PyMOL Python script that loads the backbone (N, CA, C, O; Angstrom):
from pymol import cmd

cmd.read_pdbstr("""\
ATOM      1  N   MET A   1      93.513  96.503  96.196  1.00  0.00           N
ATOM      2  CA  MET A   1      94.267  96.637  94.958  1.00  0.00           C
ATOM      3  C   MET A   1      93.970  98.008  94.350  1.00  0.00           C
ATOM      4  O   MET A   1      92.839  98.493  94.380  1.00  0.00           O
ATOM      5  N   GLY A   2      94.976  98.589  93.821  1.00  0.00           N
ATOM      6  CA  GLY A   2      94.840  99.901  93.205  1.00  0.00           C
ATOM      7  C   GLY A   2      94.789  99.825  91.703  1.00  0.00           C
ATOM      8  O   GLY A   2      94.384  98.814  91.130  1.00  0.00           O
ATOM      9  N   ARG A   3      95.188 100.858  91.095  1.00  0.00           N
ATOM     10  CA  ARG A   3      95.164 100.959  89.614  1.00  0.00           C
ATOM     11  C   ARG A   3      96.301 100.153  89.022  1.00  0.00           C
ATOM     12  O   ARG A   3      97.240  99.757  89.713  1.00  0.00           O
ATOM     13  N   VAL A   4      96.194  99.925  87.752  1.00  0.00           N
ATOM     14  CA  VAL A   4      97.236  99.239  87.009  1.00  0.00           C
ATOM     15  C   VAL A   4      98.521 100.060  87.059  1.00  0.00           C
ATOM     16  O   VAL A   4      98.510 101.271  86.840  1.00  0.00           O
ATOM     17  N   GLY A   5      99.598  99.396  87.344  1.00  0.00           N
ATOM     18  CA  GLY A   5     100.876 100.086  87.380  1.00  0.00           C
ATOM     19  C   GLY A   5     101.253 100.629  88.731  1.00  0.00           C
ATOM     20  O   GLY A   5     102.327 101.217  88.856  1.00  0.00           O
ATOM     21  N   CYS A   6     100.429 100.469  89.762  1.00  0.00           N
ATOM     22  CA  CYS A   6     100.730 100.956  91.112  1.00  0.00           C
ATOM     23  C   CYS A   6     101.767  99.985  91.699  1.00  0.00           C
ATOM     24  O   CYS A   6     101.520  98.784  91.815  1.00  0.00           O
ATOM     25  N   ALA A   7     102.903 100.521  92.055  1.00  0.00           N
ATOM     26  CA  ALA A   7     103.995  99.699  92.557  1.00  0.00           C
ATOM     27  C   ALA A   7     103.741  99.133  93.934  1.00  0.00           C
ATOM     28  O   ALA A   7     104.372  98.147  94.316  1.00  0.00           O
ATOM     29  N   LEU A   8     102.829  99.731  94.698  1.00  0.00           N
ATOM     30  CA  LEU A   8     102.617  99.268  96.070  1.00  0.00           C
ATOM     31  C   LEU A   8     101.552  98.183  96.196  1.00  0.00           C
ATOM     32  O   LEU A   8     101.321  97.670  97.291  1.00  0.00           O
ATOM     33  N   ASP A   9     100.906  97.830  95.100  1.00  0.00           N
ATOM     34  CA  ASP A   9      99.821  96.853  95.152  1.00  0.00           C
ATOM     35  C   ASP A   9     100.255  95.540  95.750  1.00  0.00           C
ATOM     36  O   ASP A   9      99.577  95.011  96.631  1.00  0.00           O
ATOM     37  N   ASN A  10     101.364  95.002  95.298  1.00  0.00           N
ATOM     38  CA  ASN A  10     101.810  93.681  95.737  1.00  0.00           C
ATOM     39  C   ASN A  10     103.014  93.739  96.682  1.00  0.00           C
ATOM     40  O   ASN A  10     103.713  92.738  96.846  1.00  0.00           O
ATOM     41  N   ALA A  11     103.259  94.858  97.284  1.00  0.00           N
ATOM     42  CA  ALA A  11     104.473  95.012  98.096  1.00  0.00           C
ATOM     43  C   ALA A  11     104.479  94.043  99.270  1.00  0.00           C
ATOM     44  O   ALA A  11     105.512  93.437  99.553  1.00  0.00           O
ATOM     45  N   ALA A  12     103.362  93.881  99.955  1.00  0.00           N
ATOM     46  CA  ALA A  12     103.337  92.994 101.121  1.00  0.00           C
ATOM     47  C   ALA A  12     103.551  91.535 100.683  1.00  0.00           C
ATOM     48  O   ALA A  12     104.311  90.801 101.314  1.00  0.00           O
ATOM     49  N   ALA A  13     102.885  91.125  99.613  1.00  0.00           N
ATOM     50  CA  ALA A  13     103.045  89.753  99.139  1.00  0.00           C
ATOM     51  C   ALA A  13     104.464  89.505  98.669  1.00  0.00           C
ATOM     52  O   ALA A  13     105.034  88.447  98.939  1.00  0.00           O
ATOM     53  N   GLU A  14     105.044  90.481  97.962  1.00  0.00           N
ATOM     54  CA  GLU A  14     106.412  90.296  97.471  1.00  0.00           C
ATOM     55  C   GLU A  14     107.413  90.301  98.625  1.00  0.00           C
ATOM     56  O   GLU A  14     108.408  89.580  98.561  1.00  0.00           O
ATOM     57  N   ALA A  15     107.189  91.070  99.652  1.00  0.00           N
ATOM     58  CA  ALA A  15     108.075  91.044 100.809  1.00  0.00           C
ATOM     59  C   ALA A  15     108.019  89.691 101.487  1.00  0.00           C
ATOM     60  O   ALA A  15     109.051  89.135 101.863  1.00  0.00           O
ATOM     61  N   PHE A  16     106.800  89.151 101.646  1.00  0.00           N
ATOM     62  CA  PHE A  16     106.672  87.829 102.266  1.00  0.00           C
ATOM     63  C   PHE A  16     107.360  86.765 101.435  1.00  0.00           C
ATOM     64  O   PHE A  16     108.123  85.958 101.967  1.00  0.00           O
ATOM     65  N   ASN A  17     107.097  86.753 100.123  1.00  0.00           N
ATOM     66  CA  ASN A  17     107.743  85.780  99.246  1.00  0.00           C
ATOM     67  C   ASN A  17     109.245  85.873  99.299  1.00  0.00           C
ATOM     68  O   ASN A  17     109.926  84.848  99.297  1.00  0.00           O
ATOM     69  N   SER A  18     109.782  87.083  99.345  1.00  0.00           N
ATOM     70  CA  SER A  18     111.222  87.266  99.436  1.00  0.00           C
ATOM     71  C   SER A  18     111.772  86.678 100.734  1.00  0.00           C
ATOM     72  O   SER A  18     112.791  85.989 100.729  1.00  0.00           O
ATOM     73  N   THR A  19     111.101  86.952 101.823  1.00  0.00           N
ATOM     74  CA  THR A  19     111.511  86.425 103.121  1.00  0.00           C
ATOM     75  C   THR A  19     111.447  84.909 103.110  1.00  0.00           C
ATOM     76  O   THR A  19     112.379  84.251 103.573  1.00  0.00           O
ATOM     77  N   LEU A  20     110.385  84.351 102.598  1.00  0.00           N
ATOM     78  CA  LEU A  20     110.241  82.901 102.515  1.00  0.00           C
ATOM     79  C   LEU A  20     111.406  82.274 101.743  1.00  0.00           C
ATOM     80  O   LEU A  20     112.000  81.289 102.183  1.00  0.00           O
ATOM     81  N   LYS A  21     111.716  82.852 100.603  1.00  0.00           N
ATOM     82  CA  LYS A  21     112.792  82.293  99.763  1.00  0.00           C
ATOM     83  C   LYS A  21     114.145  82.423 100.402  1.00  0.00           C
ATOM     84  O   LYS A  21     114.925  81.471 100.414  1.00  0.00           O
ATOM     85  N   VAL A  22     114.440  83.605 100.941  1.00  0.00           N
ATOM     86  CA  VAL A  22     115.784  83.856 101.514  1.00  0.00           C
ATOM     87  C   VAL A  22     115.966  83.069 102.801  1.00  0.00           C
ATOM     88  O   VAL A  22     117.007  82.440 102.986  1.00  0.00           O
ATOM     89  N   GLU A  23     114.973  83.086 103.706  1.00  0.00           N
ATOM     90  CA  GLU A  23     115.170  82.476 105.028  1.00  0.00           C
ATOM     91  C   GLU A  23     114.892  80.987 105.051  1.00  0.00           C
ATOM     92  O   GLU A  23     115.322  80.313 105.986  1.00  0.00           O
ATOM     93  N   PHE A  24     114.183  80.433 104.053  1.00  0.00           N
ATOM     94  CA  PHE A  24     113.844  79.007 104.163  1.00  0.00           C
ATOM     95  C   PHE A  24     114.118  78.242 102.873  1.00  0.00           C
ATOM     96  O   PHE A  24     114.920  77.308 102.885  1.00  0.00           O
ATOM     97  N   VAL A  25     113.496  78.595 101.790  1.00  0.00           N
ATOM     98  CA  VAL A  25     113.514  77.783 100.577  1.00  0.00           C
ATOM     99  C   VAL A  25     114.945  77.576 100.044  1.00  0.00           C
ATOM    100  O   VAL A  25     115.328  76.445  99.743  1.00  0.00           O
ATOM    101  N   HIS A  26     115.701  78.606  99.929  1.00  0.00           N
ATOM    102  CA  HIS A  26     117.038  78.496  99.343  1.00  0.00           C
ATOM    103  C   HIS A  26     118.033  77.770 100.294  1.00  0.00           C
ATOM    104  O   HIS A  26     119.150  77.451  99.888  1.00  0.00           O
ATOM    105  N   ARG A  27     117.628  77.521 101.526  1.00  0.00           N
ATOM    106  CA  ARG A  27     118.486  76.831 102.467  1.00  0.00           C
ATOM    107  C   ARG A  27     118.132  75.354 102.594  1.00  0.00           C
ATOM    108  O   ARG A  27     118.753  74.628 103.370  1.00  0.00           O
ATOM    109  N   GLN A  28     117.127  74.905 101.827  1.00  0.00           N
ATOM    110  CA  GLN A  28     116.614  73.562 101.924  1.00  0.00           C
ATOM    111  C   GLN A  28     116.796  72.831 100.601  1.00  0.00           C
ATOM    112  O   GLN A  28     116.970  73.453  99.553  1.00  0.00           O
ATOM    113  N   HIS A  29     116.754  71.516 100.660  1.00  0.00           N
ATOM    114  CA  HIS A  29     116.700  70.710  99.435  1.00  0.00           C
ATOM    115  C   HIS A  29     115.462  69.803  99.602  1.00  0.00           C
ATOM    116  O   HIS A  29     115.375  69.027 100.553  1.00  0.00           O
ATOM    117  N   PHE A  30     114.522  69.915  98.673  1.00  0.00           N
ATOM    118  CA  PHE A  30     113.313  69.140  98.719  1.00  0.00           C
ATOM    119  C   PHE A  30     113.372  68.031  97.678  1.00  0.00           C
ATOM    120  O   PHE A  30     113.750  68.263  96.530  1.00  0.00           O
ATOM    121  N   ARG A  31     112.995  66.821  98.089  1.00  0.00           N
ATOM    122  CA  ARG A  31     113.007  65.686  97.155  1.00  0.00           C
ATOM    123  C   ARG A  31     111.792  65.672  96.219  1.00  0.00           C
ATOM    124  O   ARG A  31     111.882  65.245  95.068  1.00  0.00           O
ATOM    125  N   THR A  32     110.649  66.152  96.744  1.00  0.00           N
ATOM    126  CA  THR A  32     109.432  66.150  95.941  1.00  0.00           C
ATOM    127  C   THR A  32     108.685  67.458  96.178  1.00  0.00           C
ATOM    128  O   THR A  32     108.959  68.175  97.140  1.00  0.00           O
ATOM    129  N   ARG A  33     107.742  67.760  95.295  1.00  0.00           N
ATOM    130  CA  ARG A  33     106.905  68.947  95.492  1.00  0.00           C
ATOM    131  C   ARG A  33     106.051  68.815  96.727  1.00  0.00           C
ATOM    132  O   ARG A  33     105.821  69.796  97.434  1.00  0.00           O
ATOM    133  N   ALA A  34     105.579  67.618  96.992  1.00  0.00           N
ATOM    134  CA  ALA A  34     104.719  67.397  98.183  1.00  0.00           C
ATOM    135  C   ALA A  34     105.525  67.683  99.437  1.00  0.00           C
ATOM    136  O   ALA A  34     105.015  68.315 100.363  1.00  0.00           O
ATOM    137  N   GLU A  35     106.768  67.234  99.488  1.00  0.00           N
ATOM    138  CA  GLU A  35     107.629  67.521 100.623  1.00  0.00           C
ATOM    139  C   GLU A  35     107.842  69.027 100.781  1.00  0.00           C
ATOM    140  O   GLU A  35     107.815  69.562 101.890  1.00  0.00           O
ATOM    141  N   ALA A  36     108.052  69.687  99.662  1.00  0.00           N
ATOM    142  CA  ALA A  36     108.251  71.151  99.706  1.00  0.00           C
ATOM    143  C   ALA A  36     107.006  71.839 100.240  1.00  0.00           C
ATOM    144  O   ALA A  36     107.121  72.722 101.091  1.00  0.00           O
ATOM    145  N   ARG A  37     105.828  71.468  99.773  1.00  0.00           N
ATOM    146  CA  ARG A  37     104.584  72.068 100.252  1.00  0.00           C
ATOM    147  C   ARG A  37     104.415  71.876 101.748  1.00  0.00           C
ATOM    148  O   ARG A  37     104.050  72.813 102.459  1.00  0.00           O
ATOM    149  N   ILE A  38     104.675  70.680 102.226  1.00  0.00           N
ATOM    150  CA  ILE A  38     104.485  70.397 103.651  1.00  0.00           C
ATOM    151  C   ILE A  38     105.477  71.206 104.506  1.00  0.00           C
ATOM    152  O   ILE A  38     105.093  71.811 105.508  1.00  0.00           O
ATOM    153  N   LYS A  39     106.753  71.206 104.099  1.00  0.00           N
ATOM    154  CA  LYS A  39     107.767  71.919 104.871  1.00  0.00           C
ATOM    155  C   LYS A  39     107.551  73.415 104.852  1.00  0.00           C
ATOM    156  O   LYS A  39     107.738  74.076 105.874  1.00  0.00           O
ATOM    157  N   ILE A  40     107.164  73.965 103.719  1.00  0.00           N
ATOM    158  CA  ILE A  40     106.934  75.397 103.622  1.00  0.00           C
ATOM    159  C   ILE A  40     105.693  75.790 104.457  1.00  0.00           C
ATOM    160  O   ILE A  40     105.729  76.788 105.177  1.00  0.00           O
ATOM    161  N   ALA A  41     104.613  75.020 104.364  1.00  0.00           N
ATOM    162  CA  ALA A  41     103.420  75.281 105.194  1.00  0.00           C
ATOM    163  C   ALA A  41     103.746  75.187 106.682  1.00  0.00           C
ATOM    164  O   ALA A  41     103.258  75.995 107.473  1.00  0.00           O
ATOM    165  N   THR A  42     104.541  74.240 107.059  1.00  0.00           N
ATOM    166  CA  THR A  42     104.958  74.115 108.466  1.00  0.00           C
ATOM    167  C   THR A  42     105.802  75.276 108.884  1.00  0.00           C
ATOM    168  O   THR A  42     105.617  75.798 109.984  1.00  0.00           O
ATOM    169  N   TRP A  43     106.728  75.707 108.051  1.00  0.00           N
ATOM    170  CA  TRP A  43     107.560  76.909 108.364  1.00  0.00           C
ATOM    171  C   TRP A  43     106.704  78.132 108.603  1.00  0.00           C
ATOM    172  O   TRP A  43     106.911  78.882 109.557  1.00  0.00           O
ATOM    173  N   ILE A  44     105.735  78.323 107.717  1.00  0.00           N
ATOM    174  CA  ILE A  44     104.861  79.490 107.803  1.00  0.00           C
ATOM    175  C   ILE A  44     104.053  79.434 109.086  1.00  0.00           C
ATOM    176  O   ILE A  44     103.999  80.417 109.825  1.00  0.00           O
ATOM    177  N   ALA A  45     103.417  78.287 109.366  1.00  0.00           N
ATOM    178  CA  ALA A  45     102.537  78.142 110.517  1.00  0.00           C
ATOM    179  C   ALA A  45     103.307  78.160 111.862  1.00  0.00           C
ATOM    180  O   ALA A  45     102.886  78.790 112.832  1.00  0.00           O
ATOM    181  N   ASP A  46     104.440  77.450 111.877  1.00  0.00           N
ATOM    182  CA  ASP A  46     105.160  77.295 113.171  1.00  0.00           C
ATOM    183  C   ASP A  46     106.190  78.365 113.452  1.00  0.00           C
ATOM    184  O   ASP A  46     106.443  78.671 114.617  1.00  0.00           O
ATOM    185  N   PHE A  47     106.791  78.940 112.437  1.00  0.00           N
ATOM    186  CA  PHE A  47     107.853  79.911 112.683  1.00  0.00           C
ATOM    187  C   PHE A  47     107.442  81.327 112.255  1.00  0.00           C
ATOM    188  O   PHE A  47     107.428  82.246 113.073  1.00  0.00           O
ATOM    189  N   TYR A  48     107.113  81.493 110.991  1.00  0.00           N
ATOM    190  CA  TYR A  48     106.868  82.863 110.487  1.00  0.00           C
ATOM    191  C   TYR A  48     105.716  83.553 111.223  1.00  0.00           C
ATOM    192  O   TYR A  48     105.830  84.721 111.593  1.00  0.00           O
ATOM    193  N   ASN A  49     104.634  82.853 111.431  1.00  0.00           N
ATOM    194  CA  ASN A  49     103.458  83.465 112.047  1.00  0.00           C
ATOM    195  C   ASN A  49     103.499  83.524 113.570  1.00  0.00           C
ATOM    196  O   ASN A  49     102.682  84.224 114.168  1.00  0.00           O
ATOM    197  N   THR A  50     104.406  82.827 114.209  1.00  0.00           N
ATOM    198  CA  THR A  50     104.408  82.790 115.653  1.00  0.00           C
ATOM    199  C   THR A  50     105.654  83.328 116.344  1.00  0.00           C
ATOM    200  O   THR A  50     105.544  84.012 117.362  1.00  0.00           O
ATOM    201  N   THR A  51     106.848  83.028 115.806  1.00  0.00           N
ATOM    202  CA  THR A  51     108.052  83.359 116.507  1.00  0.00           C
ATOM    203  C   THR A  51     108.962  84.361 115.801  1.00  0.00           C
ATOM    204  O   THR A  51     109.806  84.984 116.444  1.00  0.00           O
ATOM    205  N   ARG A  52     108.802  84.525 114.478  1.00  0.00           N
ATOM    206  CA  ARG A  52     109.695  85.429 113.737  1.00  0.00           C
ATOM    207  C   ARG A  52     109.381  86.869 114.121  1.00  0.00           C
ATOM    208  O   ARG A  52     108.217  87.270 114.150  1.00  0.00           O
ATOM    209  N   ARG A  53     110.419  87.644 114.416  1.00  0.00           N
ATOM    210  CA  ARG A  53     110.218  89.043 114.729  1.00  0.00           C
ATOM    211  C   ARG A  53     109.925  89.847 113.442  1.00  0.00           C
ATOM    212  O   ARG A  53     110.533  89.613 112.398  1.00  0.00           O
ATOM    213  N   HIS A  54     108.986  90.789 113.546  1.00  0.00           N
ATOM    214  CA  HIS A  54     108.571  91.565 112.357  1.00  0.00           C
ATOM    215  C   HIS A  54     108.849  93.047 112.610  1.00  0.00           C
ATOM    216  O   HIS A  54     108.599  93.560 113.701  1.00  0.00           O
ATOM    217  N   SER A  55     109.356  93.710 111.610  1.00  0.00           N
ATOM    218  CA  SER A  55     109.672  95.148 111.745  1.00  0.00           C
ATOM    219  C   SER A  55     108.414  95.959 112.017  1.00  0.00           C
ATOM    220  O   SER A  55     108.471  96.978 112.705  1.00  0.00           O
ATOM    221  N   ALA A  56     107.289  95.521 111.489  1.00  0.00           N
ATOM    222  CA  ALA A  56     106.009  96.288 111.723  1.00  0.00           C
ATOM    223  C   ALA A  56     105.564  96.178 113.183  1.00  0.00           C
ATOM    224  O   ALA A  56     104.735  96.967 113.636  1.00  0.00           O
ATOM    225  N   ASN A  57     106.101  95.221 113.913  1.00  0.00           N
ATOM    226  CA  ASN A  57     105.723  94.996 115.309  1.00  0.00           C
ATOM    227  C   ASN A  57     106.830  95.463 116.286  1.00  0.00           C
ATOM    228  O   ASN A  57     107.002  94.882 117.358  1.00  0.00           O
ATOM    229  N   ASP A  58     107.541  96.470 115.918  1.00  0.00           N
ATOM    230  CA  ASP A  58     108.635  96.956 116.760  1.00  0.00           C
ATOM    231  C   ASP A  58     109.663  95.833 117.038  1.00  0.00           C
ATOM    232  O   ASP A  58     110.238  95.752 118.123  1.00  0.00           O
ATOM    233  N   TRP A  59     109.864  94.997 116.050  1.00  0.00           N
ATOM    234  CA  TRP A  59     110.805  93.879 116.119  1.00  0.00           C
ATOM    235  C   TRP A  59     110.484  92.888 117.216  1.00  0.00           C
ATOM    236  O   TRP A  59     111.382  92.308 117.827  1.00  0.00           O
ATOM    237  N   LEU A  60     109.190  92.695 117.463  1.00  0.00           N
ATOM    238  CA  LEU A  60     108.726  91.664 118.361  1.00  0.00           C
ATOM    239  C   LEU A  60     108.053  90.561 117.563  1.00  0.00           C
ATOM    240  O   LEU A  60     107.564  90.813 116.462  1.00  0.00           O
ATOM    241  N   ALA A  61     108.017  89.361 118.087  1.00  0.00           N
ATOM    242  CA  ALA A  61     107.237  88.313 117.479  1.00  0.00           C
ATOM    243  C   ALA A  61     105.739  88.640 117.624  1.00  0.00           C
ATOM    244  O   ALA A  61     105.380  89.392 118.530  1.00  0.00           O
ATOM    245  N   PRO A  62     104.879  88.119 116.791  1.00  0.00           N
ATOM    246  CA  PRO A  62     103.495  88.474 116.821  1.00  0.00           C
ATOM    247  C   PRO A  62     102.782  88.237 118.159  1.00  0.00           C
ATOM    248  O   PRO A  62     101.985  89.074 118.584  1.00  0.00           O
ATOM    249  N   ILE A  63     103.049  87.137 118.812  1.00  0.00           N
ATOM    250  CA  ILE A  63     102.360  86.835 120.075  1.00  0.00           C
ATOM    251  C   ILE A  63     102.731  87.813 121.187  1.00  0.00           C
ATOM    252  O   ILE A  63     101.836  88.371 121.822  1.00  0.00           O
ATOM    253  N   PRO A  64     104.015  88.039 121.442  1.00  0.00           N
ATOM    254  CA  PRO A  64     104.361  89.048 122.460  1.00  0.00           C
ATOM    255  C   PRO A  64     103.865  90.435 122.081  1.00  0.00           C
ATOM    256  O   PRO A  64     103.487  91.203 122.965  1.00  0.00           O
ATOM    257  N   PHE A  65     103.851  90.777 120.816  1.00  0.00           N
ATOM    258  CA  PHE A  65     103.363  92.077 120.390  1.00  0.00           C
ATOM    259  C   PHE A  65     101.859  92.205 120.706  1.00  0.00           C
ATOM    260  O   PHE A  65     101.417  93.240 121.204  1.00  0.00           O
ATOM    261  N   GLU A  66     101.093  91.171 120.421  1.00  0.00           N
ATOM    262  CA  GLU A  66      99.655  91.208 120.736  1.00  0.00           C
ATOM    263  C   GLU A  66      99.442  91.297 122.259  1.00  0.00           C
ATOM    264  O   GLU A  66      98.526  91.996 122.693  1.00  0.00           O
ATOM    265  N   HIS A  67     100.232  90.634 123.061  1.00  0.00           N
ATOM    266  CA  HIS A  67     100.120  90.753 124.517  1.00  0.00           C
ATOM    267  C   HIS A  67     100.404  92.176 124.946  1.00  0.00           C
ATOM    268  O   HIS A  67      99.699  92.721 125.795  1.00  0.00           O
ATOM    269  N   ARG A  68     101.431  92.787 124.369  1.00  0.00           N
ATOM    270  CA  ARG A  68     101.783  94.167 124.740  1.00  0.00           C
ATOM    271  C   ARG A  68     100.655  95.129 124.358  1.00  0.00           C
ATOM    272  O   ARG A  68     100.329  96.035 125.125  1.00  0.00           O
ATOM    273  N   VAL A  69     100.058  94.941 123.180  1.00  0.00           N
ATOM    274  CA  VAL A  69      98.957  95.794 122.745  1.00  0.00           C
ATOM    275  C   VAL A  69      97.770  95.613 123.683  1.00  0.00           C
ATOM    276  O   VAL A  69      97.128  96.587 124.077  1.00  0.00           O
ATOM    277  N   ALA A  70      97.481  94.370 124.037  1.00  0.00           N
ATOM    278  CA  ALA A  70      96.352  94.120 124.924  1.00  0.00           C
ATOM    279  C   ALA A  70      96.539  94.771 126.290  1.00  0.00           C
ATOM    280  O   ALA A  70      95.608  95.349 126.850  1.00  0.00           O
ATOM    281  N   ARG A  71      97.776  94.666 126.823  1.00  0.00           N
ATOM    282  CA  ARG A  71      98.039  95.318 128.121  1.00  0.00           C
ATOM    283  C   ARG A  71      97.901  96.805 128.031  1.00  0.00           C
ATOM    284  O   ARG A  71      97.371  97.431 128.949  1.00  0.00           O
ATOM    285  N   ALA A  72      98.362  97.392 126.954  1.00  0.00           N
ATOM    286  CA  ALA A  72      98.276  98.832 126.759  1.00  0.00           C
ATOM    287  C   ALA A  72      96.838  99.289 126.642  1.00  0.00           C
ATOM    288  O   ALA A  72      96.473 100.346 127.157  1.00  0.00           O
ATOM    289  N   ARG A  73      96.025  98.504 125.971  1.00  0.00           N
ATOM    290  CA  ARG A  73      94.589  98.815 125.829  1.00  0.00           C
ATOM    291  C   ARG A  73      93.889  98.711 127.178  1.00  0.00           C
ATOM    292  O   ARG A  73      93.061  99.558 127.514  1.00  0.00           O
ATOM    293  N   THR A  74      94.209  97.695 127.943  1.00  0.00           N
ATOM    294  CA  THR A  74      93.632  97.539 129.287  1.00  0.00           C
ATOM    295  C   THR A  74      94.002  98.690 130.191  1.00  0.00           C
ATOM    296  O   THR A  74      93.158  99.229 130.907  1.00  0.00           O
ATOM    297  N   ALA A  75      95.271  99.066 130.159  1.00  0.00           N
ATOM    298  CA  ALA A  75      95.738 100.179 130.986  1.00  0.00           C
ATOM    299  C   ALA A  75      95.087 101.480 130.575  1.00  0.00           C
ATOM    300  O   ALA A  75      94.705 102.296 131.414  1.00  0.00           O
ATOM    301  N   SER A  76      94.965 101.664 129.265  1.00  0.00           N
ATOM    302  CA  SER A  76      94.325 102.889 128.758  1.00  0.00           C
ATOM    303  C   SER A  76      92.845 102.955 129.172  1.00  0.00           C
ATOM    304  O   SER A  76      92.350 104.005 129.582  1.00  0.00           O
ATOM    305  N   ALA A  77      92.164 101.832 129.058  1.00  0.00           N
ATOM    306  CA  ALA A  77      90.737 101.793 129.434  1.00  0.00           C
ATOM    307  C   ALA A  77      90.589 102.057 130.955  1.00  0.00           C
ATOM    308  O   ALA A  77      89.681 102.774 131.376  1.00  0.00           O
ATOM    309  N   ALA A  78      91.460 101.488 131.741  1.00  0.00           N
ATOM    310  CA  ALA A  78      91.426 101.686 133.205  1.00  0.00           C
ATOM    311  C   ALA A  78      91.668 103.154 133.520  1.00  0.00           C
ATOM    312  O   ALA A  78      91.007 103.712 134.395  1.00  0.00           O
ATOM    313  N   GLN A  79      92.594 103.783 132.830  1.00  0.00           N
ATOM    314  CA  GLN A  79      92.887 105.203 133.064  1.00  0.00           C
ATOM    315  C   GLN A  79      91.702 106.075 132.690  1.00  0.00           C
ATOM    316  O   GLN A  79      91.380 107.026 133.403  1.00  0.00           O
ATOM    317  N   VAL A  80      91.047 105.759 131.572  1.00  0.00           N
ATOM    318  CA  VAL A  80      89.882 106.540 131.168  1.00  0.00           C
ATOM    319  C   VAL A  80      88.758 106.373 132.198  1.00  0.00           C
ATOM    320  O   VAL A  80      88.104 107.354 132.549  1.00  0.00           O
ATOM    321  N   ARG A  81      88.524 105.157 132.684  1.00  0.00           N
ATOM    322  CA  ARG A  81      87.489 104.945 133.691  1.00  0.00           C
ATOM    323  C   ARG A  81      87.804 105.702 134.966  1.00  0.00           C
ATOM    324  O   ARG A  81      86.903 106.248 135.603  1.00  0.00           O
ATOM    325  N   ALA A  82      89.065 105.740 135.342  1.00  0.00           N
ATOM    326  CA  ALA A  82      89.470 106.456 136.591  1.00  0.00           C
ATOM    327  C   ALA A  82      89.280 107.941 136.396  1.00  0.00           C
ATOM    328  O   ALA A  82      88.874 108.624 137.336  1.00  0.00           O
ATOM    329  N   GLU A  83      89.555 108.474 135.220  1.00  0.00           N
ATOM    330  CA  GLU A  83      89.390 109.910 134.999  1.00  0.00           C
ATOM    331  C   GLU A  83      87.928 110.293 134.953  1.00  0.00           C
ATOM    332  O   GLU A  83      87.570 111.375 135.418  1.00  0.00           O
ATOM    333  N   VAL A  84      87.068 109.444 134.408  1.00  0.00           N
ATOM    334  CA  VAL A  84      85.648 109.715 134.322  1.00  0.00           C
ATOM    335  C   VAL A  84      84.971 109.662 135.679  1.00  0.00           C
ATOM    336  O   VAL A  84      84.078 110.452 135.986  1.00  0.00           O
ATOM    337  N   ALA A  85      85.432 108.690 136.500  1.00  0.00           N
ATOM    338  CA  ALA A  85      84.794 108.503 137.827  1.00  0.00           C
ATOM    339  C   ALA A  85      85.101 109.573 138.820  1.00  0.00           C
ATOM    340  O   ALA A  85      84.624 109.518 139.954  1.00  0.00           O
TER     341      ALA A  85
END
""", "prot")
cmd.dss("prot")
cmd.show_as("cartoon", "prot")
cmd.util.cbc("prot")
cmd.orient("prot")
């Protein structure tokens, strides 16, 4: 957190809340608050965190992005070992 009045302090949280409302909440009708809590938590855990493509990840879902990063790190480490040897 930065100083008072810094516009970027809550940017990530506000972007997430906007996505949650636009892509899920406004498209649903919840009978109770408990139902809303359960469905929103499920959406976050099952869709947003695992399969939704993110602009920060070159428009890949988080799991394929992590696999790509891991492969790149492995290849880079192998190249460095080959150059040193």
